[in-house]
VODRENLUM-403960 format. One record per atom (N, C-alpha, C, O): z, x, y. Coordinates in nm, 2 decimals, always signed. Atoms other than C-alpha are relative to their C-alpha. Layout:
<pts>
pz, px, py
Z, X, Y .
...
</pts>
This chain:
<pts>
pz, px, py
+0.07, -0.03, -0.13 .
+13.03, +7.98, +9.10 .
-0.11, +0.11, -0.03 .
-0.21, +0.10, +0.05 .
+0.11, -0.09, +0.03 .
+12.83, +8.27, +8.95 .
-0.12, -0.07, -0.05 .
-0.24, -0.04, -0.01 .
+0.12, +0.08, +0.05 .
+12.61, +8.02, +8.77 .
-0.07, -0.07, +0.11 .
-0.19, -0.07, +0.12 .
+0.06, +0.07, -0.12 .
+12.56, +7.82, +9.09 .
-0.07, +0.09, +0.09 .
-0.18, +0.06, +0.14 .
+0.07, -0.10, -0.09 .
+12.48, +8.13, +9.29 .
-0.13, +0.04, -0.06 .
-0.23, +0.05, +0.01 .
+0.13, -0.04, +0.07 .
+12.22, +8.24, +9.03 .
-0.10, -0.11, +0.00 .
-0.22, -0.09, +0.02 .
+0.09, +0.12, -0.01 .
+12.08, +7.89, +9.02 .
-0.06, -0.02, +0.13 .
-0.18, -0.04, +0.14 .
+0.06, +0.01, -0.13 .
+12.04, +7.87, +9.39 .
-0.09, +0.11, +0.04 .
-0.19, +0.08, +0.11 .
+0.09, -0.11, -0.03 .
+11.88, +8.21, +9.41 .
-0.14, -0.03, -0.07 .
-0.24, +0.02, -0.03 .
+0.12, +0.02, +0.07 .
+11.62, +8.09, +9.16 .
-0.09, -0.11, +0.06 .
-0.20, -0.13, +0.02 .
+0.07, +0.12, -0.05 .
+11.52, +7.78, +9.36 .
-0.14, +0.04, +0.07 .
-0.24, -0.02, +0.05 .
+0.13, -0.03, -0.07 .
+11.25, +7.96, +9.58 .
-0.11, +0.03, -0.10 .
-0.23, -0.01, -0.08 .
+0.10, -0.02, +0.10 .
+11.07, +8.08, +9.26 .
-0.04, -0.13, -0.07 .
-0.16, -0.15, -0.10 .
+0.03, +0.12, +0.07 .
+11.10, +7.75, +9.09 .
-0.07, -0.11, +0.08 .
-0.15, -0.19, +0.03 .
+0.06, +0.10, -0.09 .
+10.99, +7.55, +9.39 .
-0.15, +0.01, +0.00 .
-0.22, -0.09, +0.05 .
+0.15, -0.01, +0.01 .
+10.63, +7.67, +9.33 .
-0.05, -0.10, -0.10 .
-0.17, -0.13, -0.09 .
+0.04, +0.10, +0.10 .
+10.62, +7.42, +9.04 .
+0.08, -0.13, +0.02 .
+0.20, -0.12, -0.01 .
-0.08, +0.12, -0.02 .
+10.72, +7.06, +9.13 .
+0.07, -0.05, -0.12 .
+0.19, -0.09, -0.12 .
-0.06, +0.05, +0.12 .
+10.79, +6.96, +8.77 .
+0.12, +0.09, -0.04 .
+0.22, +0.05, -0.08 .
-0.10, -0.10, +0.03 .
+10.99, +7.28, +8.71 .
+0.12, -0.02, +0.10 .
+0.24, -0.02, +0.05 .
-0.11, +0.02, -0.10 .
+11.19, +7.21, +9.03 .
+0.08, -0.13, -0.03 .
+0.20, -0.13, -0.02 .
-0.07, +0.12, +0.04 .
+11.27, +6.85, +8.92 .
+0.08, +0.02, -0.12 .
+0.20, -0.03, -0.13 .
-0.07, -0.03, +0.12 .
+11.37, +6.96, +8.58 .
+0.12, +0.09, +0.02 .
+0.23, +0.06, -0.03 .
-0.11, -0.08, -0.03 .
+11.58, +7.23, +8.72 .
+0.11, -0.07, +0.08 .
+0.23, -0.05, +0.05 .
-0.09, +0.08, -0.08 .
+11.75, +6.99, +8.97 .
+0.08, -0.09, -0.09 .
+0.20, -0.10, -0.08 .
-0.07, +0.09, +0.09 .
+11.83, +6.74, +8.69 .
+0.10, +0.08, -0.09 .
+0.21, +0.03, -0.12 .
-0.09, -0.09, +0.09 .
+11.97, +7.02, +8.46 .
+0.12, +0.05, +0.08 .
+0.23, +0.04, +0.03 .
-0.11, -0.05, -0.08 .
+12.18, +7.16, +8.74 .
+0.10, -0.12, +0.03 .
+0.22, -0.10, +0.03 .
-0.08, +0.11, -0.03 .
+12.31, +6.81, +8.83 .
+0.08, -0.04, -0.13 .
+0.20, -0.07, -0.12 .
-0.07, +0.02, +0.13 .
+12.40, +6.76, +8.46 .
+0.12, +0.10, -0.02 .
+0.22, +0.06, -0.07 .
-0.10, -0.11, +0.01 .
+12.59, +7.09, +8.46 .
+0.12, -0.03, +0.09 .
+0.23, -0.02, +0.05 .
-0.10, +0.03, -0.09 .
+12.78, +7.00, +8.77 .
+0.09, -0.12, -0.04 .
+0.21, -0.11, -0.03 .
-0.07, +0.12, +0.05 .
+12.87, +6.66, +8.64 .
+0.09, +0.03, -0.12 .
+0.21, -0.01, -0.12 .
-0.07, -0.03, +0.12 .
+12.98, +6.79, +8.30 .
+0.12, +0.09, +0.03 .
+0.23, +0.07, -0.02 .
-0.12, -0.09, -0.03 .
+13.20, +7.07, +8.45 .
+0.10, -0.08, +0.08 .
+0.22, -0.06, +0.05 .
-0.09, +0.08, -0.08 .
+13.35, +6.83, +8.70 .
+0.09, -0.09, -0.09 .
+0.21, -0.10, -0.08 .
-0.07, +0.09, +0.09 .
+13.44, +6.58, +8.43 .
+0.09, +0.07, -0.10 .
+0.20, +0.03, -0.13 .
-0.08, -0.08, +0.09 .
+13.57, +6.85, +8.19 .
+0.13, +0.04, +0.07 .
+0.24, +0.04, +0.01 .
-0.12, -0.05, -0.07 .
+13.81, +6.98, +8.46 .
+0.09, -0.12, +0.03 .
+0.21, -0.11, +0.03 .
-0.08, +0.12, -0.02 .
+13.92, +6.62, +8.54 .
+0.07, -0.04, -0.13 .
+0.19, -0.08, -0.12 .
-0.07, +0.03, +0.13 .
+13.99, +6.57, +8.17 .
+0.12, +0.09, -0.02 .
+0.22, +0.05, -0.07 .
-0.11, -0.10, +0.02 .
+14.20, +6.89, +8.17 .
+0.12, -0.04, +0.08 .
+0.24, -0.04, +0.04 .
-0.11, +0.04, -0.09 .
+14.40, +6.77, +8.47 .
+0.07, -0.13, -0.06 .
+0.19, -0.14, -0.06 .
-0.06, +0.13, +0.05 .
+14.45, +6.42, +8.31 .
+0.08, +0.03, -0.12 .
+0.18, -0.03, -0.14 .
-0.08, -0.04, +0.12 .
+14.56, +6.58, +7.98 .
+0.14, +0.06, +0.04 .
+0.24, +0.03, -0.03 .
-0.13, -0.06, -0.05 .
+14.83, +6.77, +8.17 .
+0.09, -0.11, +0.05 .
+0.22, -0.10, +0.04 .
-0.08, +0.11, -0.06 .
+14.95, +6.45, +8.34 .
+0.06, -0.09, -0.11 .
+0.16, -0.15, -0.09 .
-0.04, +0.09, +0.10 .
+14.98, +6.26, +8.01 .
+0.14, +0.03, -0.05 .
+0.22, -0.06, -0.10 .
-0.14, -0.03, +0.05 .
+15.30, +6.45, +7.92 .
+0.11, -0.07, +0.08 .
+0.22, -0.09, +0.03 .
-0.09, +0.07, -0.09 .
+15.47, +6.27, +8.21 .
-0.01, -0.15, -0.01 .
+0.06, -0.22, +0.06 .
+0.02, +0.14, +0.01 .
+15.34, +5.93, +8.12 .
+0.04, -0.05, -0.13 .
+0.01, +0.01, -0.24 .
-0.04, +0.06, +0.13 .
+15.49, +5.70, +7.86 .
-0.12, -0.03, -0.09 .
-0.22, -0.06, -0.04 .
+0.11, +0.02, +0.09 .
+15.28, +5.65, +7.55 .
-0.07, -0.14, +0.02 .
-0.19, -0.15, +0.01 .
+0.05, +0.13, -0.02 .
+15.24, +5.28, +7.62 .
-0.09, -0.01, +0.13 .
-0.18, -0.10, +0.13 .
+0.07, +0.01, -0.13 .
+15.10, +5.35, +7.97 .
-0.13, +0.09, +0.00 .
-0.20, +0.08, +0.10 .
+0.11, -0.10, +0.00 .
+14.85, +5.62, +7.87 .
-0.14, -0.06, +0.00 .
-0.23, -0.02, +0.07 .
+0.13, +0.06, +0.01 .
+14.57, +5.39, +7.78 .
-0.04, -0.07, +0.13 .
-0.16, -0.06, +0.18 .
+0.02, +0.06, -0.13 .
+14.61, +5.21, +8.11 .
-0.04, +0.10, +0.10 .
-0.13, +0.08, +0.18 .
+0.03, -0.11, -0.10 .
+14.60, +5.54, +8.30 .
-0.14, +0.05, -0.02 .
-0.21, +0.07, +0.08 .
+0.14, -0.04, +0.03 .
+14.28, +5.64, +8.13 .
-0.10, -0.10, +0.05 .
-0.21, -0.06, +0.11 .
+0.09, +0.10, -0.05 .
+14.12, +5.31, +8.21 .
-0.01, +0.00, +0.16 .
-0.12, -0.02, +0.21 .
+0.00, +0.00, -0.15 .
+14.22, +5.34, +8.58 .
-0.07, +0.13, +0.05 .
-0.14, +0.12, +0.15 .
+0.06, -0.13, -0.04 .
+14.12, +5.71, +8.61 .
-0.15, +0.01, -0.03 .
-0.23, +0.06, +0.05 .
+0.13, -0.03, +0.05 .
+13.80, +5.71, +8.41 .
-0.09, -0.13, -0.01 .
-0.21, -0.12, -0.03 .
+0.08, +0.13, +0.01 .
+13.70, +5.34, +8.39 .
-0.04, -0.02, -0.14 .
-0.14, -0.10, -0.17 .
+0.03, +0.02, +0.14 .
+13.69, +5.36, +8.01 .
+0.12, -0.05, -0.08 .
+0.23, -0.02, -0.04 .
-0.11, +0.06, +0.08 .
+13.89, +5.17, +7.75 .
+0.03, +0.09, -0.12 .
-0.06, +0.13, -0.19 .
-0.04, -0.09, +0.11 .
+14.08, +5.39, +7.50 .
+0.00, -0.08, -0.13 .
+0.07, -0.18, -0.14 .
+0.00, +0.07, +0.13 .
+14.01, +5.29, +7.14 .
+0.14, +0.01, -0.06 .
+0.22, +0.10, -0.04 .
-0.14, +0.01, +0.06 .
+14.32, +5.18, +6.95 .
+0.02, +0.10, -0.11 .
+0.14, +0.13, -0.14 .
-0.01, -0.09, +0.12 .
+14.25, +5.41, +6.65 .
+0.02, +0.14, +0.04 .
+0.03, +0.23, -0.05 .
-0.01, -0.14, -0.04 .
+14.29, +5.73, +6.86 .
+0.10, +0.01, +0.11 .
+0.11, -0.08, +0.19 .
-0.10, -0.02, -0.10 .
+14.56, +5.88, +7.07 .
-0.07, +0.04, +0.13 .
-0.18, +0.08, +0.13 .
+0.06, -0.04, -0.13 .
+14.51, +5.95, +7.44 .
-0.03, +0.15, +0.00 .
-0.14, +0.18, +0.06 .
+0.03, -0.15, +0.00 .
+14.53, +6.33, +7.39 .
-0.12, +0.03, -0.08 .
-0.20, +0.11, -0.04 .
+0.11, -0.03, +0.08 .
+14.28, +6.32, +7.11 .
-0.13, -0.05, +0.07 .
-0.24, +0.01, +0.06 .
+0.12, +0.05, -0.07 .
+14.04, +6.10, +7.31 .
-0.04, +0.09, +0.12 .
-0.16, +0.12, +0.14 .
+0.03, -0.09, -0.12 .
+14.07, +6.33, +7.62 .
-0.06, +0.13, -0.05 .
-0.16, +0.18, +0.01 .
+0.06, -0.13, +0.05 .
+14.01, +6.64, +7.41 .
-0.14, -0.02, -0.05 .
-0.23, +0.07, -0.03 .
+0.14, +0.03, +0.05 .
+13.71, +6.48, +7.24 .
-0.10, -0.01, +0.12 .
-0.21, +0.05, +0.12 .
+0.09, +0.01, -0.12 .
+13.57, +6.39, +7.58 .
-0.02, +0.14, +0.07 .
-0.13, +0.17, +0.11 .
+0.02, -0.14, -0.06 .
+13.64, +6.74, +7.72 .
-0.09, +0.08, -0.08 .
-0.18, +0.15, -0.02 .
+0.09, -0.08, +0.09 .
+13.46, +6.90, +7.42 .
-0.15, -0.05, +0.03 .
-0.24, +0.03, +0.03 .
+0.14, +0.06, -0.03 .
+13.16, +6.66, +7.49 .
-0.05, +0.06, +0.13 .
-0.17, +0.10, +0.14 .
+0.04, -0.05, -0.13 .
+13.15, +6.76, +7.85 .
-0.03, +0.15, +0.01 .
-0.12, +0.19, +0.07 .
+0.02, -0.15, +0.01 .
+13.18, +7.13, +7.78 .
-0.13, +0.03, -0.08 .
-0.20, +0.12, -0.04 .
+0.12, -0.02, +0.07 .
+12.90, +7.09, +7.53 .
-0.12, -0.03, +0.09 .
-0.22, +0.04, +0.09 .
+0.11, +0.03, -0.09 .
+12.68, +6.92, +7.79 .
-0.02, +0.11, +0.10 .
-0.13, +0.14, +0.14 .
+0.01, -0.11, -0.09 .
+12.77, +7.19, +8.04 .
-0.07, +0.12, -0.06 .
-0.15, +0.19, +0.01 .
+0.06, -0.12, +0.07 .
+12.68, +7.46, +7.79 .
-0.15, -0.02, -0.02 .
-0.23, +0.07, +0.00 .
+0.14, +0.03, +0.02 .
+12.35, +7.29, +7.71 .
-0.08, +0.01, +0.13 .
-0.19, +0.06, +0.14 .
+0.06, -0.01, -0.14 .
+12.27, +7.25, +8.08 .
-0.01, +0.14, +0.04 .
-0.12, +0.18, +0.10 .
+0.01, -0.14, -0.03 .
+12.35, +7.61, +8.13 .
-0.11, +0.07, -0.07 .
-0.18, +0.15, -0.02 .
+0.11, -0.07, +0.09 .
+12.13, +7.72, +7.84 .
-0.14, -0.04, +0.05 .
-0.23, +0.04, +0.06 .
+0.13, +0.04, -0.05 .
+11.84, +7.51, +7.97 .
-0.03, +0.06, +0.13 .
-0.14, +0.10, +0.16 .
+0.03, -0.06, -0.14 .
+11.88, +7.63, +8.33 .
-0.03, +0.15, -0.01 .
-0.12, +0.20, +0.05 .
+0.03, -0.14, +0.02 .
+11.90, +7.99, +8.21 .
-0.14, +0.02, -0.05 .
-0.22, +0.11, -0.02 .
+0.14, -0.01, +0.06 .
+11.58, +7.93, +8.00 .
-0.10, -0.02, +0.11 .
-0.20, +0.05, +0.11 .
+0.09, +0.03, -0.11 .
+11.41, +7.78, +8.30 .
-0.02, +0.12, +0.10 .
-0.13, +0.16, +0.13 .
+0.00, -0.11, -0.09 .
+11.51, +8.06, +8.53 .
-0.07, +0.12, -0.07 .
-0.16, +0.19, +0.00 .
+0.07, -0.11, +0.06 .
+11.40, +8.32, +8.27 .
-0.15, -0.02, -0.02 .
-0.23, +0.07, +0.00 .
+0.14, +0.03, +0.01 .
+11.07, +8.15, +8.21 .
-0.07, +0.02, +0.13 .
-0.18, +0.08, +0.14 .
+0.06, -0.01, -0.13 .
+11.00, +8.12, +8.58 .
-0.01, +0.15, +0.04 .
-0.11, +0.19, +0.10 .
+0.00, -0.15, -0.04 .
+11.10, +8.49, +8.63 .
-0.11, +0.07, -0.07 .
-0.18, +0.16, -0.01 .
+0.11, -0.07, +0.08 .
+10.86, +8.60, +8.35 .
-0.14, -0.04, +0.06 .
-0.23, +0.04, +0.08 .
+0.13, +0.05, -0.06 .
+10.58, +8.38, +8.50 .
-0.02, +0.07, +0.13 .
-0.13, +0.12, +0.17 .
+0.01, -0.06, -0.13 .
+10.65, +8.51, +8.85 .
-0.03, +0.15, -0.01 .
-0.11, +0.21, +0.06 .
+0.02, -0.14, +0.02 .
+10.67, +8.87, +8.72 .
-0.15, +0.03, -0.04 .
-0.21, +0.12, +0.01 .
+0.14, -0.02, +0.04 .
+10.33, +8.83, +8.55 .
-0.09, -0.03, +0.11 .
-0.19, +0.04, +0.13 .
+0.09, +0.03, -0.11 .
+10.18, +8.67, +8.86 .
+0.01, +0.12, +0.10 .
-0.09, +0.15, +0.16 .
-0.01, -0.11, -0.10 .
+10.32, +8.95, +9.08 .
-0.08, +0.13, -0.05 .
-0.14, +0.20, +0.02 .
+0.07, -0.11, +0.05 .
+10.18, +9.21, +8.84 .
-0.15, -0.02, +0.01 .
-0.23, +0.07, +0.05 .
+0.14, +0.03, -0.01 .
+9.84, +9.04, +8.84 .
-0.04, +0.01, +0.15 .
-0.15, +0.07, +0.18 .
+0.03, -0.01, -0.14 .
+9.85, +9.02, +9.22 .
-0.01, +0.15, +0.04 .
-0.09, +0.19, +0.12 .
+0.00, -0.14, -0.03 .
+9.94, +9.39, +9.24 .
-0.12, +0.07, -0.06 .
-0.18, +0.16, +0.01 .
+0.12, -0.06, +0.06 .
+9.65, +9.48, +9.00 .
-0.12, -0.04, +0.09 .
-0.21, +0.05, +0.11 .
+0.11, +0.05, -0.09 .
+9.41, +9.27, +9.22 .
+0.00, +0.08, +0.13 .
-0.11, +0.12, +0.18 .
+0.00, -0.08, -0.13 .
+9.53, +9.45, +9.53 .
-0.04, +0.14, -0.02 .
-0.11, +0.20, +0.06 .
+0.04, -0.14, +0.03 .
+9.50, +9.79, +9.37 .
-0.15, +0.01, -0.02 .
-0.22, +0.10, +0.03 .
+0.14, +0.00, +0.02 .
+9.15, +9.70, +9.26 .
-0.08, -0.02, +0.13 .
-0.18, +0.05, +0.15 .
+0.06, +0.02, -0.14 .
+9.06, +9.57, +9.61 .
+0.00, +0.13, +0.08 .
-0.09, +0.17, +0.15 .
-0.01, -0.12, -0.07 .
+9.19, +9.89, +9.76 .
-0.09, +0.11, -0.05 .
-0.15, +0.19, +0.03 .
+0.09, -0.10, +0.06 .
+9.00, +10.10, +9.52 .
-0.15, -0.02, +0.04 .
-0.22, +0.07, +0.07 .
+0.13, +0.04, -0.04 .
+8.68, +9.91, +9.60 .
-0.03, +0.04, +0.15 .
-0.13, +0.09, +0.18 .
+0.01, -0.03, -0.14 .
+8.74, +9.95, +9.97 .
-0.01, +0.15, +0.02 .
-0.09, +0.20, +0.10 .
+0.01, -0.14, -0.02 .
+8.80, +10.32, +9.93 .
-0.13, +0.06, -0.05 .
-0.19, +0.15, +0.01 .
+0.14, -0.04, +0.05 .
+8.48, +10.36, +9.72 .
-0.10, -0.03, +0.11 .
-0.19, +0.05, +0.13 .
+0.09, +0.03, -0.11 .
+8.29, +10.18, +10.00 .
+0.01, +0.09, +0.12 .
-0.09, +0.13, +0.18 .
-0.02, -0.09, -0.12 .
+8.45, +10.39, +10.27 .
-0.06, +0.13, -0.03 .
-0.12, +0.19, +0.06 .
+0.05, -0.13, +0.03 .
+8.36, +10.71, +10.09 .
-0.15, +0.00, +0.00 .
-0.22, +0.09, +0.04 .
+0.15, +0.01, +0.00 .
+8.00, +10.59, +10.04 .
-0.05, +0.00, +0.14 .
-0.15, +0.06, +0.17 .
+0.04, +0.01, -0.15 .
+7.97, +10.50, +10.41 .
+0.02, +0.14, +0.06 .
-0.07, +0.18, +0.14 .
-0.03, -0.14, -0.06 .
+8.13, +10.84, +10.50 .
-0.11, +0.10, -0.04 .
-0.15, +0.18, +0.04 .
+0.10, -0.09, +0.05 .
+7.88, +11.02, +10.28 .
-0.13, -0.02, +0.07 .
-0.20, +0.08, +0.11 .
+0.12, +0.03, -0.06 .
+7.59, +10.84, +10.43 .
+0.00, +0.05, +0.15 .
-0.09, +0.10, +0.20 .
-0.02, -0.04, -0.14 .
+7.73, +10.91, +10.78 .
-0.02, +0.15, +0.01 .
-0.08, +0.20, +0.11 .
+0.01, -0.15, -0.01 .
+7.77, +11.28, +10.71 .
-0.14, +0.04, -0.02 .
-0.19, +0.14, +0.05 .
+0.14, -0.04, +0.03 .
+7.41, +11.30, +10.57 .
-0.08, -0.03, +0.13 .
-0.16, +0.06, +0.17 .
+0.08, +0.03, -0.12 .
+7.27, +11.13, +10.88 .
+0.04, +0.09, +0.12 .
-0.05, +0.13, +0.19 .
-0.05, -0.08, -0.11 .
+7.48, +11.33, +11.12 .
-0.05, +0.15, -0.02 .
-0.08, +0.22, +0.08 .
+0.06, -0.13, +0.03 .
+7.37, +11.65, +10.94 .
-0.15, +0.01, +0.04 .
-0.19, +0.11, +0.10 .
+0.14, +0.00, -0.03 .
+7.01, +11.55, +10.98 .
-0.02, -0.01, +0.16 .
-0.11, +0.05, +0.21 .
+0.01, +0.00, -0.15 .
+7.08, +11.47, +11.35 .
+0.02, +0.13, +0.06 .
-0.05, +0.17, +0.16 .
-0.03, -0.14, -0.05 .
+7.22, +11.82, +11.41 .
-0.13, +0.08, -0.02 .
-0.16, +0.16, +0.06 .
+0.12, -0.07, +0.03 .
+6.91, +11.96, +11.24 .
-0.11, -0.03, +0.10 .
-0.19, +0.06, +0.14 .
+0.11, +0.04, -0.10 .
+6.68, +11.76, +11.47 .
+0.03, +0.05, +0.14 .
-0.06, +0.10, +0.21 .
-0.04, -0.06, -0.13 .
+6.88, +11.87, +11.78 .
-0.04, +0.15, +0.00 .
-0.09, +0.20, +0.11 .
+0.03, -0.14, +0.00 .
+6.83, +12.23, +11.67 .
-0.16, +0.02, +0.01 .
-0.21, +0.11, +0.08 .
+0.15, +0.00, -0.01 .
+6.45, +12.16, +11.62 .
-0.04, -0.03, +0.14 .
-0.14, +0.03, +0.19 .
+0.04, +0.03, -0.14 .
+6.43, +12.00, +11.96 .
+0.02, +0.12, +0.09 .
-0.06, +0.15, +0.18 .
-0.03, -0.12, -0.08 .
+6.60, +12.30, +12.12 .
-0.10, +0.11, -0.02 .
-0.14, +0.18, +0.07 .
+0.10, -0.10, +0.03 .
+6.36, +12.53, +11.94 .
-0.14, -0.03, +0.06 .
-0.20, +0.05, +0.12 .
+0.13, +0.04, -0.06 .
+6.05, +12.33, +12.05 .
+0.01, +0.01, +0.16 .
-0.09, +0.03, +0.22 .
-0.01, -0.01, -0.15 .
+6.18, +12.32, +12.41 .
-0.01, +0.15, +0.04 .
-0.07, +0.18, +0.14 .
+0.02, -0.14, -0.03 .
+6.20, +12.70, +12.40 .
-0.14, +0.04, -0.02 .
-0.20, +0.12, +0.06 .
+0.15, -0.03, +0.02 .
+5.84, +12.71, +12.26 .
-0.08, -0.06, +0.13 .
-0.17, +0.01, +0.17 .
+0.06, +0.06, -0.12 .
+5.74, +12.48, +12.55 .
+0.01, +0.09, +0.12 .
-0.08, +0.12, +0.19 .
-0.02, -0.09, -0.11 .
+5.90, +12.71, +12.80 .
-0.08, +0.13, -0.01 .
-0.13, +0.19, +0.08 .
+0.08, -0.12, +0.03 .
+5.73, +13.01, +12.63 .
-0.14, -0.02, +0.04 .
-0.21, +0.07, +0.09 .
+0.14, +0.03, -0.03 .
+5.39, +12.84, +12.66 .
-0.02, -0.01, +0.15 .
-0.12, +0.03, +0.20 .
+0.01, +0.02, -0.14 .
+5.46, +12.75, +13.02 .
+0.00, +0.13, +0.07 .
-0.08, +0.16, +0.16 .
-0.01, -0.13, -0.06 .
+5.55, +13.11, +13.10 .
-0.14, +0.07, -0.03 .
-0.19, +0.14, +0.06 .
+0.13, -0.07, +0.03 .
+5.23, +13.23, +12.92 .
-0.11, -0.06, +0.09 .
-0.20, +0.01, +0.13 .
+0.11, +0.06, -0.09 .
+5.02, +12.98, +13.12 .
+0.01, +0.06, +0.14 .
-0.10, +0.06, +0.20 .
-0.01, -0.05, -0.14 .
+5.15, +13.13, +13.44 .
-0.03, +0.15, +0.00 .
-0.10, +0.20, +0.09 .
+0.00, -0.15, +0.00 .
+5.18, +13.50, +13.35 .
-0.10, +0.07, -0.09 .
-0.13, +0.18, -0.08 .
+0.08, -0.06, +0.10 .
+4.95, +13.56, +13.06 .
-0.15, +0.02, +0.05 .
-0.19, -0.04, +0.15 .
+0.14, -0.02, -0.05 .
+4.59, +13.70, +13.10 .
-0.08, -0.13, -0.02 .
-0.04, -0.22, -0.10 .
+0.08, +0.12, +0.00 .
+4.32, +13.44, +13.14 .
-0.05, -0.03, -0.14 .
-0.05, -0.15, -0.17 .
+0.05, +0.03, +0.13 .
+4.19, +13.48, +12.79 .
+0.11, -0.05, -0.10 .
+0.08, -0.10, -0.21 .
-0.11, +0.05, +0.08 .
+4.54, +13.38, +12.65 .
+0.06, -0.13, +0.05 .
+0.15, -0.19, -0.01 .
-0.06, +0.12, -0.06 .
+4.60, +13.08, +12.88 .
-0.03, -0.12, -0.09 .
+0.05, -0.21, -0.10 .
+0.03, +0.11, +0.09 .
+4.43, +12.85, +12.63 .
+0.10, -0.01, -0.11 .
+0.15, -0.12, -0.15 .
-0.10, -0.01, +0.11 .
+4.67, +12.97, +12.36 .
+0.14, -0.06, +0.05 .
+0.21, -0.13, -0.02 .
-0.12, +0.05, -0.06 .
+4.96, +12.91, +12.59 .
+0.00, -0.15, +0.02 .
+0.11, -0.21, +0.00 .
+0.01, +0.14, -0.02 .
+4.84, +12.56, +12.67 .
+0.02, -0.07, -0.13 .
+0.08, -0.18, -0.14 .
-0.01, +0.06, +0.13 .
+4.81, +12.48, +12.30 .
+0.15, +0.00, -0.05 .
+0.19, -0.09, -0.11 .
-0.15, -0.01, +0.03 .
+5.17, +12.60, +12.25 .
+0.08, -0.11, +0.07 .
+0.16, -0.17, +0.01 .
-0.07, +0.10, -0.08 .
+5.29, +12.37, +12.53 .
-0.03, -0.14, -0.06 .
+0.06, -0.22, -0.07 .
+0.03, +0.14, +0.05 .
+5.10, +12.07, +12.39 .
+0.06, -0.02, -0.13 .
+0.11, -0.13, -0.16 .
-0.06, +0.02, +0.14 .
+5.21, +12.13, +12.03 .
+0.15, -0.02, +0.01 .
+0.21, -0.11, -0.06 .
-0.14, +0.02, -0.02 .
+5.57, +12.17, +12.15 .
+0.04, -0.13, +0.06 .
+0.14, -0.19, +0.02 .
-0.03, +0.13, -0.06 .
+5.56, +11.86, +12.37 .
-0.01, -0.11, -0.10 .
+0.07, -0.20, -0.10 .
+0.01, +0.10, +0.10 .
+5.43, +11.65, +12.08 .
+0.11, +0.00, -0.10 .
+0.16, -0.10, -0.14 .
-0.11, -0.01, +0.10 .
+5.69, +11.79, +11.84 .
+0.13, -0.05, +0.06 .
+0.21, -0.12, -0.01 .
-0.12, +0.05, -0.07 .
+5.96, +11.72, +12.10 .
+0.01, -0.16, +0.00 .
+0.11, -0.22, -0.02 .
+0.01, +0.14, -0.01 .
+5.84, +11.36, +12.14 .
+0.03, -0.07, -0.14 .
+0.11, -0.16, -0.15 .
-0.02, +0.05, +0.14 .
+5.83, +11.30, +11.76 .
+0.15, +0.02, -0.04 .
+0.21, -0.07, -0.10 .
-0.14, -0.03, +0.04 .
+6.17, +11.46, +11.71 .
+0.10, -0.09, +0.07 .
+0.19, -0.14, +0.01 .
-0.09, +0.08, -0.07 .
+6.33, +11.26, +11.98 .
-0.01, -0.15, -0.05 .
+0.09, -0.22, -0.05 .
+0.01, +0.13, +0.06 .
+6.19, +10.94, +11.83 .
+0.07, -0.01, -0.13 .
+0.14, -0.11, -0.16 .
-0.07, -0.01, +0.13 .
+6.32, +11.04, +11.49 .
+0.16, +0.00, +0.03 .
+0.23, -0.06, -0.05 .
-0.14, +0.00, -0.03 .
+6.66, +11.12, +11.65 .
+0.05, -0.13, +0.04 .
+0.16, -0.17, +0.00 .
-0.05, +0.13, -0.05 .
+6.68, +10.78, +11.82 .
+0.01, -0.09, -0.12 .
+0.11, -0.17, -0.13 .
-0.01, +0.08, +0.12 .
+6.61, +10.61, +11.48 .
+0.12, +0.03, -0.08 .
+0.19, -0.05, -0.13 .
-0.12, -0.05, +0.07 .
+6.88, +10.82, +11.31 .
+0.12, -0.05, +0.07 .
+0.22, -0.09, +0.00 .
-0.12, +0.05, -0.07 .
+7.13, +10.73, +11.58 .
+0.02, -0.15, -0.02 .
+0.13, -0.19, -0.03 .
-0.01, +0.14, +0.03 .
+7.05, +10.36, +11.53 .
+0.06, -0.02, -0.14 .
+0.15, -0.11, -0.15 .
-0.05, +0.01, +0.13 .
+7.12, +10.40, +11.16 .
+0.15, +0.03, -0.01 .
+0.23, -0.03, -0.08 .
-0.14, -0.04, +0.00 .
+7.45, +10.58, +11.23 .
+0.08, -0.11, +0.07 .
+0.19, -0.15, +0.02 .
-0.08, +0.10, -0.07 .
+7.56, +10.31, +11.48 .
+0.01, -0.13, -0.08 .
+0.10, -0.21, -0.06 .
+0.00, +0.12, +0.08 .
+7.47, +10.04, +11.23 .
+0.09, +0.01, -0.12 .
+0.12, -0.09, -0.19 .
-0.09, -0.02, +0.12 .
+7.70, +10.18, +10.96 .
+0.13, -0.08, +0.02 .
+0.19, -0.08, +0.14 .
-0.13, +0.08, -0.02 .
+8.01, +9.95, +10.90 .
+0.12, +0.09, +0.01 .
+0.12, +0.21, -0.03 .
-0.13, -0.07, -0.02 .
+8.36, +10.06, +11.00 .
+0.09, -0.05, -0.11 .
+0.13, -0.17, -0.10 .
-0.09, +0.04, +0.11 .
+8.58, +10.05, +10.69 .
+0.13, +0.08, +0.01 .
+0.22, +0.06, -0.07 .
</pts>
């Protein structure tokens, strides 16, 4: 039963290869047949003690459908057959264990390769994520710098506007120049800010 349990547990792994599955099924069938016949021989051998010598050949023919050779006794023939079936069962067991072991090694190697590929994929994703994050940080830092520059130019514009209202007449031209320069700088900075924001929005999410 332990052998059958191990064999049945191996079926999912073996089923990935049709040829391996067919070979496994045939080997398992041979093992079941050999074990069944060996046990039947054992039971028959126990029954022979209660059967007259003259009737034993007839019993074997009825039970197994085989004719007992005249040169060998019933006990010797049954023991020989039992040894043959045990040998078949052992060979089937050996082949099945070999198949299971081979499949297990192949599956282990495949699992290891898959795990390596997954680790490599995760490493590449992490590298891309870090690269995107670095670019995002750079753009956002530049965005903050532009916001500070816009705030400064807005203060300059208000200073020029105040000068235009309250400064002496000979300084009003200077105040107007300050306003015009600040207004142009604000327009350029806002355009640059808009372009930076587009670049940030276009960054992939990883």
